[in-house]
All heavy atoms as an XYZ file, in Angstrom:
701
protein
N     162.343    134.612     76.344
C     162.151    133.174     76.434
C     160.659    132.879     76.600
O     159.964    133.545     77.350
C     162.942    132.646     77.627
O     162.661    131.294     77.826
N     160.177    131.843     75.908
C     158.761    131.478     75.957
C     158.469    130.466     77.048
O     157.320    130.181     77.335
C     158.305    130.890     74.612
O     159.058    129.702     74.354
C     158.486    131.882     73.488
N     159.489    129.880     77.633
C     159.267    128.884     78.668
C     159.091    127.478     78.105
O     158.856    126.536     78.844
N     159.163    127.329     76.780
C     159.025    126.010     76.166
C     160.391    125.341     76.068
O     161.388    125.977     75.765
C     158.416    126.120     74.770
C     156.991    126.645     74.694
C     156.568    126.805     73.245
C     156.050    125.709     75.413
N     160.413    124.063     76.309
C     161.641    123.299     76.210
C     161.449    122.189     75.184
O     160.457    121.467     75.213
C     161.995    122.659     77.575
O     162.045    123.685     78.553
C     163.319    121.941     77.505
N     162.379    122.085     74.274
C     162.339    121.012     73.285
C     163.251    119.891     73.753
O     164.373    120.125     74.170
C     162.802    121.510     71.917
C     161.908    122.550     71.254
C     162.547    123.033     69.959
C     160.554    121.955     70.964
N     162.742    118.688     73.679
C     163.525    117.526     74.088
C     163.616    116.561     72.919
O     162.614    116.263     72.273
C     162.852    116.815     75.281
O     162.670    117.768     76.321
C     163.691    115.665     75.775
N     164.787    116.075     72.669
C     164.994    115.106     71.599
C     165.239    113.743     72.239
O     166.150    113.579     73.047
C     166.189    115.524     70.738
S     166.491    114.398     69.385
N     164.387    112.771     71.894
C     164.526    111.429     72.437
C     165.097    110.538     71.335
O     164.539    110.428     70.257
C     163.173    110.874     72.919
C     163.312    109.455     73.409
C     162.587    111.782     73.989
N     166.210    109.925     71.636
C     166.823    109.008     70.682
C     166.553    107.598     71.174
O     166.931    107.228     72.284
C     168.340    109.266     70.559
C     168.578    110.695     70.077
C     168.966    108.246     69.634
C     170.022    111.098     70.076
N     165.897    106.831     70.334
C     165.573    105.461     70.704
C     166.657    104.531     70.189
O     167.214    104.728     69.129
C     164.222    105.047     70.120
C     163.076    105.802     70.722
C     161.775    105.264     70.212
C     160.643    105.998     70.906
N     159.351    105.450     70.584
N     166.901    103.505     70.965
C     167.870    102.490     70.563
C     167.118    101.424     69.778
O     166.420    100.590     70.341
C     168.546    101.890     71.807
C     169.620    100.892     71.440
O     169.980    100.811     70.246
O     170.103    100.193     72.347
N     167.252    101.467     68.442
C     166.513    100.542     67.594
C     167.118     99.143     67.588
O     166.574     98.226     67.012
C     166.411    101.082     66.174
C     165.509    102.273     66.077
C     166.023    103.538     65.875
C     164.144    102.123     66.213
C     165.185    104.621     65.795
C     163.297    103.212     66.126
C     163.819    104.469     65.922
N     168.259     98.968     68.224
C     168.854     97.639     68.267
C     168.151     96.745     69.279
O     168.375     95.545     69.299
C     170.346     97.740     68.614
O     170.495     98.249     69.931
N     167.273     97.302     70.104
C     166.596     96.527     71.134
C     165.135     96.247     70.751
O     164.273     96.208     71.596
C     166.665     97.254     72.476
C     168.073     97.401     72.995
S     168.129     98.139     74.608
C     167.271     96.928     75.571
N     164.860     96.048     69.467
C     163.492     95.756     69.048
C     163.147     94.305     69.380
O     164.014     93.441     69.371
C     163.295     96.030     67.559
C     164.213     95.259     66.662
N     163.965     93.970     66.293
C     165.382     95.614     66.080
C     164.928     93.540     65.514
N     165.807     94.530     65.373
N     161.885     94.034     69.681
C     161.502     92.658     70.017
C     161.582     91.757     68.789
O     161.312     92.181     67.665
C     160.062     92.788     70.509
C     159.579     94.043     69.902
C     160.774     94.946     69.752
N     161.981     90.533     69.012
C     162.075     89.590     67.913
C     160.684     89.093     67.536
O     159.801     88.992     68.378
C     162.941     88.400     68.326
C     164.399     88.758     68.491
C     165.237     87.524     68.773
O     164.849     86.423     68.361
O     166.278     87.698     69.410
N     160.511     88.802     66.267
C     159.250     88.274     65.780
C     159.301     86.764     65.956
O     160.131     86.088     65.377
C     159.025     88.647     64.303
C     157.737     88.046     63.788
C     159.022     90.150     64.141
N     158.396     86.254     66.766
C     158.393     84.824     67.056
C     157.374     84.102     66.181
O     156.557     84.717     65.499
C     158.068     84.590     68.528
O     156.725     84.925     68.789
N     157.427     82.799     66.251
C     156.468     81.963     65.520
C     155.056     82.232     66.028
O     154.106     82.296     65.240
C     156.853     80.494     65.693
C     155.958     79.545     64.968
N     155.936     79.476     63.593
C     155.048     78.640     65.415
C     155.056     78.564     63.230
N     154.508     78.044     64.308
N     154.917     82.412     67.339
C     153.598     82.691     67.921
C     153.037     84.015     67.421
O     151.841     84.130     67.157
C     153.678     82.717     69.444
C     153.312     81.408     70.065
C     153.085     81.572     71.554
O     153.699     82.420     72.191
N     152.209     80.760     72.107
N     153.910     85.014     67.295
C     153.444     86.314     66.792
C     152.922     86.183     65.370
O     151.916     86.787     65.015
C     154.569     87.334     66.813
C     154.983     87.709     68.196
O     155.515     86.875     68.910
N     154.768     88.942     68.569
N     153.596     85.377     64.558
C     153.174     85.193     63.169
C     151.843     84.442     63.091
O     151.026     84.725     62.216
C     154.238     84.444     62.374
C     155.475     85.264     62.094
S     155.125     86.646     60.972
C     154.984     88.006     62.088
N     151.612     83.521     64.009
C     150.317     82.843     64.072
C     149.222     83.863     64.370
O     148.163     83.873     63.741
C     150.326     81.717     65.125
C     151.239     80.578     64.673
C     148.914     81.196     65.391
C     151.460     79.519     65.731
N     149.475     84.744     65.324
C     148.514     85.791     65.675
C     148.235     86.727     64.516
O     147.087     87.109     64.266
N     149.281     87.095     63.779
C     149.113     87.980     62.624
C     148.266     87.283     61.555
O     147.349     87.886     60.979
C     150.487     88.403     62.051
C     150.347     89.063     60.697
C     151.193     89.322     63.027
N     148.547     86.011     61.301
C     147.786     85.266     60.298
C     146.313     85.141     60.699
O     145.413     85.302     59.860
C     148.398     83.887     60.097
N     146.058     84.862     61.968
C     144.677     84.763     62.451
C     143.966     86.111     62.304
O     142.822     86.179     61.857
C     144.631     84.272     63.912
C     145.089     82.813     63.993
C     143.228     84.408     64.494
C     145.276     82.312     65.414
N     144.650     87.182     62.663
C     144.045     88.514     62.576
C     143.739     88.894     61.130
O     142.673     89.453     60.841
C     144.969     89.547     63.214
N     144.652     88.588     60.210
C     144.416     88.904     58.797
C     143.214     88.118     58.277
O     142.351     88.663     57.592
C     145.681     88.633     57.959
C     146.752     89.676     58.283
C     145.361     88.641     56.463
C     148.109     89.388     57.678
N     143.164     86.831     58.607
C     142.033     86.011     58.178
C     140.716     86.507     58.744
O     139.712     86.605     58.031
N     140.718     86.828     60.035
C     139.492     87.306     60.681
C     139.035     88.630     60.079
O     137.841     88.836     59.844
C     139.722     87.457     62.183
N     139.991     89.514     59.807
C     139.631     90.814     59.256
C     139.265     90.745     57.777
O     138.756     91.719     57.223
C     140.750     91.820     59.495
C     140.769     92.265     60.940
O     139.743     92.687     61.468
N     141.896     92.136     61.599
N     139.511     89.623     57.135
C     139.016     89.418     55.778
C     137.599     88.859     55.805
O     136.803     89.122     54.902
C     139.942     88.463     55.028
N     137.266     88.107     56.847
C     135.942     87.481     56.951
C     134.876     88.503     57.368
O     133.743     88.445     56.893
C     135.994     86.300     57.950
C     134.609     85.820     58.322
C     136.807     85.162     57.364
N     135.226     89.426     58.222
C     134.248     90.389     58.754
C     133.593     91.233     57.648
O     132.366     91.334     57.611
C     134.883     91.256     59.860
C     135.175     90.374     61.078
C     133.977     92.425     60.236
C     136.027     91.049     62.139
N     134.345     91.830     56.712
C     133.666     92.584     55.643
C     132.812     91.689     54.742
O     131.758     92.110     54.266
C     134.796     93.213     54.834
C     135.990     93.136     55.702
C     135.789     92.013     56.644
N     133.255     90.452     54.526
C     132.454     89.506     53.754
C     131.109     89.276     54.445
O     130.058     89.266     53.801
C     133.208     88.186     53.595
C     132.444     87.063     52.919
C     132.168     87.400     51.467
C     133.211     85.767     53.036
N     131.147     89.125     55.763
C     129.919     88.920     56.532
C     128.991     90.128     56.418
O     127.778     89.969     56.209
C     130.265     88.662     57.995
N     129.552     91.314     56.541
C     128.732     92.525     56.422
C     128.090     92.629     55.041
O     126.914     92.994     54.911
C     129.574     93.769     56.690
C     129.953     94.006     58.146
C     130.960     95.140     58.252
C     128.724     94.326     58.961
N     128.856     92.293     54.006
C     128.317     92.364     52.652
C     127.243     91.310     52.409
O     126.278     91.570     51.693
C     129.440     92.239     51.623
C     130.214     93.537     51.488
O     129.617     94.600     51.386
N     131.524     93.447     51.512
N     127.384     90.134     52.983
C     126.337     89.118     52.870
C     125.037     89.589     53.510
O     123.948     89.418     52.954
C     126.781     87.812     53.532
C     127.681     86.897     52.726
C     128.104     85.706     53.569
C     126.978     86.434     51.474
N     125.160     90.198     54.683
C     123.968     90.707     55.354
C     123.312     91.829     54.552
O     122.089     91.874     54.413
C     124.312     91.180     56.758
C     124.590     90.033     57.701
C     124.879     90.533     59.094
O     125.696     91.419     59.292
N     124.197     89.955     60.063
N     124.130     92.720     54.023
C     123.575     93.814     53.229
C     122.893     93.279     51.967
O     121.820     93.737     51.587
C     124.676     94.800     52.847
C     124.167     96.003     52.092
C     125.235     97.024     51.849
C     124.660     98.219     51.124
N     125.653     99.269     50.922
N     123.528     92.298     51.328
C     122.944     91.673     50.140
C     121.594     91.050     50.481
O     120.632     91.186     49.722
C     123.916     90.627     49.595
C     123.448     89.951     48.333
C     123.629     90.561     47.104
C     122.838     88.706     48.375
C     123.204     89.941     45.934
C     122.416     88.085     47.220
C     122.603     88.702     46.004
O     122.176     88.088     44.859
N     121.528     90.371     51.612
C     120.270     89.752     52.039
C     119.191     90.814     52.263
O     118.035     90.633     51.873
C     120.487     88.937     53.308
N     119.557     91.929     52.886
C     118.586     93.009     53.126
C     118.112     93.636     51.816
O     116.919     93.899     51.640
C     119.197     94.087     54.019
C     119.210     93.745     55.465
N     118.074     93.723     56.236
C     120.228     93.394     56.296
C     118.380     93.381     57.485
N     119.685     93.176     57.543
N     119.054     93.884     50.906
C     118.693     94.542     49.644
C     117.796     93.666     48.779
O     116.925     94.173     48.074
C     119.956     94.924     48.870
C     120.784     96.057     49.472
C     122.063     96.263     48.672
C     119.983     97.352     49.533
N     118.007     92.358     48.815
C     117.195     91.469     47.990
C     115.916     91.009     48.692
O     115.160     90.215     48.135
C     118.032     90.272     47.533
C     118.922     90.625     46.402
N     120.082     91.355     46.577
C     118.808     90.387     45.078
C     120.657     91.536     45.415
N     119.905     90.968     44.481
N     115.693     91.514     49.866
C     114.482     91.175     50.616
C     113.404     92.250     50.452
O     112.351     92.170     51.051
C     114.826     90.988     52.098
C     113.673     90.433     52.891
O     112.887     89.635     52.408
N     113.557     90.877     54.140
N     113.655     93.241     49.631
C     112.687     94.329     49.452
C     111.734     94.021     48.304
O     112.128     93.453     47.294
C     113.413     95.644     49.156
C     114.226     96.164     50.307
C     114.893     97.461     49.927
C     115.762     97.972     51.043
N     116.471     99.190     50.664
N     110.485     94.454     48.480
C     109.530     94.340     47.379
C     109.596     95.609     46.525
O     110.487     96.435     46.695
C     108.118     94.057     47.897
C     107.576     95.149     48.804
O     108.173     96.240     48.857
O     106.543     94.917     49.458
N     108.644     95.777     45.610
C     108.648     96.933     44.708
C     108.491     98.266     45.440
O     108.925     99.300     44.947
C     107.529     96.793     43.669
C     107.785     95.630     42.724
O     108.959     95.239     42.570
O     106.806     95.110     42.153
N     107.855     98.236     46.599
C     107.637     99.464     47.371
C     108.781     99.732     48.352
O     108.752    100.716     49.081
C     106.318     99.364     48.135
C     105.110     99.268     47.212
C     103.829     99.045     47.988
O     103.873     98.998     49.235
O     102.775     98.920     47.342
N     109.749     98.835     48.416
C     110.875     99.019     49.324
C     110.667     98.440     50.703
O     111.495     98.624     51.588
N     109.553     97.739     50.884
C     109.266     97.134     52.187
C     109.830     95.709     52.227
O     109.884     95.030     51.203
C     107.755     97.108     52.425
C     107.140     98.476     52.537
C     105.655     98.382     52.768
C     105.039     99.774     52.823
N     103.591     99.711     52.982
N     110.217     95.242     53.407
C     110.734     93.878     53.501
C     109.656     92.845     53.190
O     108.513     92.982     53.614
C     111.193     93.748     54.953
C     111.044     95.076     55.577
C     110.297     95.965     54.664
N     110.044     91.819     52.444
C     109.111     90.735     52.116
C     108.880     89.818     53.305
O     107.780     89.333     53.521
C     109.648     89.909     50.952
C     109.663     90.639     49.665
C     110.116     89.714     48.545
N     110.652     90.546     47.481
C     111.643     90.209     46.704
N     112.221     89.039     46.831
N     112.067     91.025     45.770
N     109.944     89.535     54.043
C     109.853     88.667     55.222
C     110.884     89.121     56.246
O     111.817     89.859     55.921
C     110.045     87.204     54.845
C     111.366     86.895     54.193
C     111.391     85.444     53.780
N     112.634     85.184     53.076
C     113.142     83.998     52.915
N     112.525     82.943     53.396
N     114.261     83.824     52.255
N     110.762     88.694     57.488
C     111.736     89.104     58.513
C     113.143     88.631     58.139
O     113.314     87.525     57.630
C     111.251     88.393     59.777
C     109.839     88.033     59.520
C     109.693     87.863     58.046
N     114.118     89.479     58.373
C     115.488     89.137     57.983
C     116.017     87.918     58.737
O     116.911     87.232     58.253
C     116.433     90.328     58.142
C     116.549     90.871     59.537
C     117.471     90.353     60.425
C     115.746     91.922     59.963
C     117.580     90.855     61.711
C     115.846     92.432     61.232
C     116.772     91.890     62.102
O     116.883     92.385     63.366
N     115.449     87.626     59.910
C     115.898     86.454     60.668
C     115.454     85.142     60.027
O     115.887     84.071     60.450
C     115.394     86.505     62.121
O     113.977     86.633     62.112
C     116.023     87.655     62.873
N     114.633     85.219     59.008
C     114.194     84.015     58.310
C     114.904     83.845     56.966
O     114.521     83.000     56.164
C     112.686     84.040     58.109
C     111.958     83.990     59.433
C     110.506     83.739     59.252
C     109.892     83.707     60.656
N     108.684     82.974     60.720
N     115.940     84.633     56.735
C     116.704     84.561     55.492
C     118.024     83.832     55.778
O     118.851     84.318     56.561
C     116.980     85.968     54.940
C     115.671     86.721     54.726
C     117.784     85.902     53.660
C     115.863     88.180     54.407
N     118.248     82.669     55.165
C     119.477     81.904     55.434
C     120.765     82.677     55.137
O     121.756     82.544     55.860
C     119.350     80.690     54.513
C     117.900     80.551     54.252
C     117.340     81.934     54.276
N     120.761     83.494     54.097
C     121.956     84.265     53.758
C     122.291     85.275     54.854
O     123.467     85.514     55.143
C     121.745     84.981     52.415
C     122.978     85.555     51.752
C     124.021     84.465     51.509
C     122.602     86.209     50.442
N     121.268     85.839     55.464
C     121.508     86.755     56.576
C     122.149     86.009     57.744
O     123.069     86.502     58.371
C     120.194     87.414     57.021
C     120.405     88.434     58.089
C     120.721     89.739     57.910
C     120.356     88.215     59.506
N     120.856     90.359     59.130
C     120.636     89.448     60.129
C     120.092     87.116     60.297
C     120.671     89.590     61.503
C     120.124     87.260     61.670
C     120.414     88.479     62.266
N     121.667     84.800     58.024
C     122.248     83.998     59.103
C     123.691     83.615     58.799
O     124.530     83.573     59.700
C     121.400     82.754     59.374
C     120.225     83.085     60.232
C     118.937     83.164     59.838
C     120.251     83.416     61.634
N     118.138     83.528     60.910
C     118.926     83.693     62.025
C     121.258     83.517     62.582
C     118.592     84.039     63.316
C     120.918     83.873     63.876
C     119.602     84.129     64.236
N     123.980     83.320     57.532
C     125.373     83.024     57.161
C     126.255     84.226     57.466
O     127.367     84.082     57.987
C     125.451     82.652     55.684
N     125.749     85.416     57.174
C     126.499     86.639     57.467
C     126.722     86.840     58.953
O     127.822     87.194     59.382
N     125.713     86.591     59.768
C     125.856     86.801     61.210
C     126.796     85.775     61.816
O     127.604     86.088     62.701
C     124.485     86.853     61.935
C     124.611     87.529     63.312
C     123.900     85.502     62.151
C     124.749     88.985     63.271
N     126.740     84.529     61.314
C     127.656     83.498     61.813
C     129.096     83.844     61.431
O     130.016     83.707     62.254
C     127.245     82.106     61.283
C     128.328     81.076     61.513
C     125.946     81.658     61.936
N     129.304     84.308     60.205
C     130.648     84.720     59.793
C     131.139     85.917     60.607
O     132.318     85.998     60.965
C     130.677     85.057     58.302
C     130.694     83.879     57.349
C     130.565     84.359     55.902
C     131.954     83.059     57.520
N     130.238     86.845     60.897
C     130.616     88.018     61.694
C     131.071     87.601     63.094
O     132.118     88.034     63.572
C     129.437     88.982     61.805
C     129.667     90.151     62.733
S     130.860     91.303     62.104
C     129.920     91.980     60.783
N     130.291     86.762     63.730
C     130.638     86.306     65.080
C     131.946     85.519     65.051
O     132.808     85.697     65.916
C     129.482     85.481     65.680
C     128.290     86.398     65.946
C     129.912     84.767     66.949
C     126.995     85.670     66.277
N     132.113     84.680     64.030
C     133.345     83.902     63.904
C     134.550     84.819     63.704
O     135.599     84.627     64.332
C     133.260     82.935     62.729
O     132.202     82.050     62.899
N     134.408     85.804     62.832
C     135.503     86.748     62.593
C     135.893     87.501     63.843
O     137.080     87.669     64.153
N     134.903     87.945     64.598
C     135.196     88.668     65.843
C     135.824     87.747     66.880
O     136.725     88.156     67.623
C     133.924     89.319     66.392
C     133.361     90.412     65.524
C     134.270     91.632     65.385
O     135.274     91.755     66.116
O     133.969     92.459     64.515
N     135.380     86.496     66.927
C     135.978     85.535     67.858
C     137.453     85.313     67.516
O     138.306     85.305     68.401
C     135.219     84.205     67.829
C     135.923     83.124     68.602
C     135.874     83.108     69.985
C     136.656     82.152     67.948
C     136.547     82.134     70.710
C     137.326     81.170     68.651
C     137.272     81.164     70.038
N     137.743     85.136     66.237
C     139.136     84.907     65.846
C     139.981     86.160     66.023
O     141.184     86.070     66.278
C     139.213     84.357     64.424
C     138.904     82.887     64.367
C     137.697     82.442     63.862
C     139.807     81.953     64.857
C     137.396     81.094     63.835
C     139.515     80.601     64.829
C     138.310     80.163     64.318
N     139.392     87.339     65.914
C     140.123     88.567     66.257
C     140.508     88.554     67.734
O     141.622     88.909     68.102
C     139.269     89.796     65.965
C     139.747     90.564     64.786
O     140.878     90.429     64.346
N     138.874     91.384     64.233
N     139.578     88.152     68.573
C     139.854     88.049     70.004
C     140.944     87.014     70.252
O     141.843     87.242     71.073
C     138.571     87.691     70.750
C     138.646     87.613     72.266
C     138.968     88.993     72.841
C     137.341     87.094     72.830
N     140.882     85.900     69.563
C     141.903     84.866     69.687
C     143.275     85.399     69.271
O     144.288     85.096     69.910
C     141.528     83.657     68.832
C     142.465     82.466     68.852
C     142.441     81.821     70.232
C     142.083     81.480     67.787
N     143.313     86.212     68.238
C     144.585     86.775     67.757
C     145.229     87.664     68.805
O     146.464     87.746     68.887
C     144.356     87.551     66.464
N     144.415     88.336     69.632
C     144.988     89.159     70.705
C     145.817     88.316     71.677
O     146.749     88.811     72.291
C     143.895     89.894     71.490
C     143.272     91.040     70.742
C     141.899     91.172     70.641
C     144.050     92.014     70.145
C     141.311     92.218     69.973
C     143.484     93.064     69.459
C     142.123     93.166     69.381
O     141.564     94.212     68.712
N     145.461     87.054     71.839
C     146.219     86.179     72.721
C     147.627     85.915     72.212
O     148.504     85.550     72.993
N     147.863     86.101     70.944
C     149.180     85.885     70.362
C     149.973     87.174     70.233
O     151.102     87.161     69.762
C     149.048     85.237     68.977
C     148.597     83.805     69.026
C     147.260     83.471     68.857
C     149.500     82.788     69.256
C     146.842     82.161     68.898
C     149.098     81.466     69.291
C     147.758     81.165     69.113
O     147.361     79.863     69.157
N     149.374     88.292     70.604
C     150.049     89.589     70.487
C     151.199     89.675     71.485
O     151.140     89.104     72.571
C     149.052     90.714     70.734
N     152.242     90.390     71.106
C     153.394     90.508     72.036
C     153.080     91.389     73.230
O     152.223     92.184     73.238
C     154.475     91.143     71.175
C     153.782     91.784     70.031
C     152.477     91.061     69.857
């Protein structure tokens, strides 16, 4: 004998939690927020890539590029709505 014991756990799947209207609101908010976050990252990257001169150096500070600010505002908004979605989690 190796001293190992195998245990089989049978779960009762009839006792699953019901999906409520509030849960669906949370899921919708989370999906929307998680769609906005990559868009924000790509906007910021686009702003950085188009801010380079021929030598690869930045033309101006990234904080002075409106597209970069749009990306940061979208990022913060997406993260805020992700946090809000946690409030609807079961």
